[in-house]
Structure formats: C-alpha cells, structure tokens
N, C-alpha and C positions, 0 to 999 in steps of 0.2 A: 537457368539459375542453378544455381549450385546447392542442392538439399541441405549440405552441412552449413554451409554460410547462412540460409535461413533459419536453421535450427539454433544457431549459435545467436543470430540476432534476436530472435523471439525470446530465448533464454536471457540475454543481456536484458533487454527491455523489461523482461519482467523483474528482474533483480533490481532495475534502475528505479522503475515505479513503486517497487516495495520499499527500497531505502528511503525515496523521498516521501511515501506515505508515512512511515514511522518517524521520521524527521518533523513532519507537519504535525502529527500527533504530539510530538514531544514540545513543539512549538505552541500548540494549542493548550497544553497543560500548563507551559510556564510562558504565558504571551508577554511580550512588550508592550507597555501602555500604548494603547491607541490600535494596536494590532488584534484584539480579541474577535472581532468579526470576520476580519480576513482569515485569521487562523483556523477559525470554525469553518468558514466556506472551504479552505483548501482541503481540510479533512473529509467533509462531505463529498468534495469532488474525487478525491482517491478512493473514497469508499466506493463512490458509484463506478469508477473506472476499473477497480480491481474486482468487484462482484460482477461487473458485466464479462470482464475476461474470464473469470472462473467457470461462470455460467454458460457462455459460449464455447468454452473449450471442449465439454463435453458432446457437442454437435459435430465437432470435428474429430472425434476420438481420440481426444489428447487428454492426457494426464495433468493433473495441477503441477506435478514435478516437471512435465515439458515444458511449462511456460514459467518455471521458477517462482510459483505462488503457492505451493502445497503448505507452506511455513506459516502463512499469514490468514486469519480469518476477520475480515472486514469488522463484523458485528461486536467481536471481544476486543481486537487489537486497535480499532479505531475509535469505537464508541464508548468502550468501557470506561468508567471513571479513572482518573490516574491513581497509581499504586502509591502509597505512603512514602516509599523510598524515592519516587519520581518527584513529589512534589516539596521534599526536602532539599533535593540537589538543584542548585543552580550553576 
C-alpha cells in the first residue's frame, strides 16, 4: 500500500464528510416540507461520525488536520441554532 495514497484518501474522505455535514445542517435549517425529521436525523448521523473520527484520531497520533476535520466543531457547527443570515436566505 502506498502511504501517500492512503493519506490523500483520508484527507479526501474527511473533506467529503465535512462538506456533506455542512449541507445537511443547511437542509435542516431550511427544510423542505415533510423532510424535517429526515434532515434532523442526517445531522445527528454526521455529528456522530465526525465526533468519532476526531476522537479516535488522537489514539493513532493523528492531528485533526491530518483527517481534514480541524475546521469543524460538531457541537457548534451542527447543533447550534441557525444564524439569522441563514434563515433569511433560501
């Protein structure tokens, strides 16, 4: 196995999960009718995945930057109330 490929893969997956989580939060903040529960569940799932990845990284001597998740805080970015500017833009 090529270590550089593995590092790139982990960074890519971290970025992809982060982007999907942020979109899920936007969808939760501005749900389409009938999707409120689905959107809330999606955000909760991303919260769990990102929290687990970040917590487990330290046991493998990885920095959050190594897995591309240093710039997301699940407690704040996924569970915080929507910002006023977010609720006005659709």
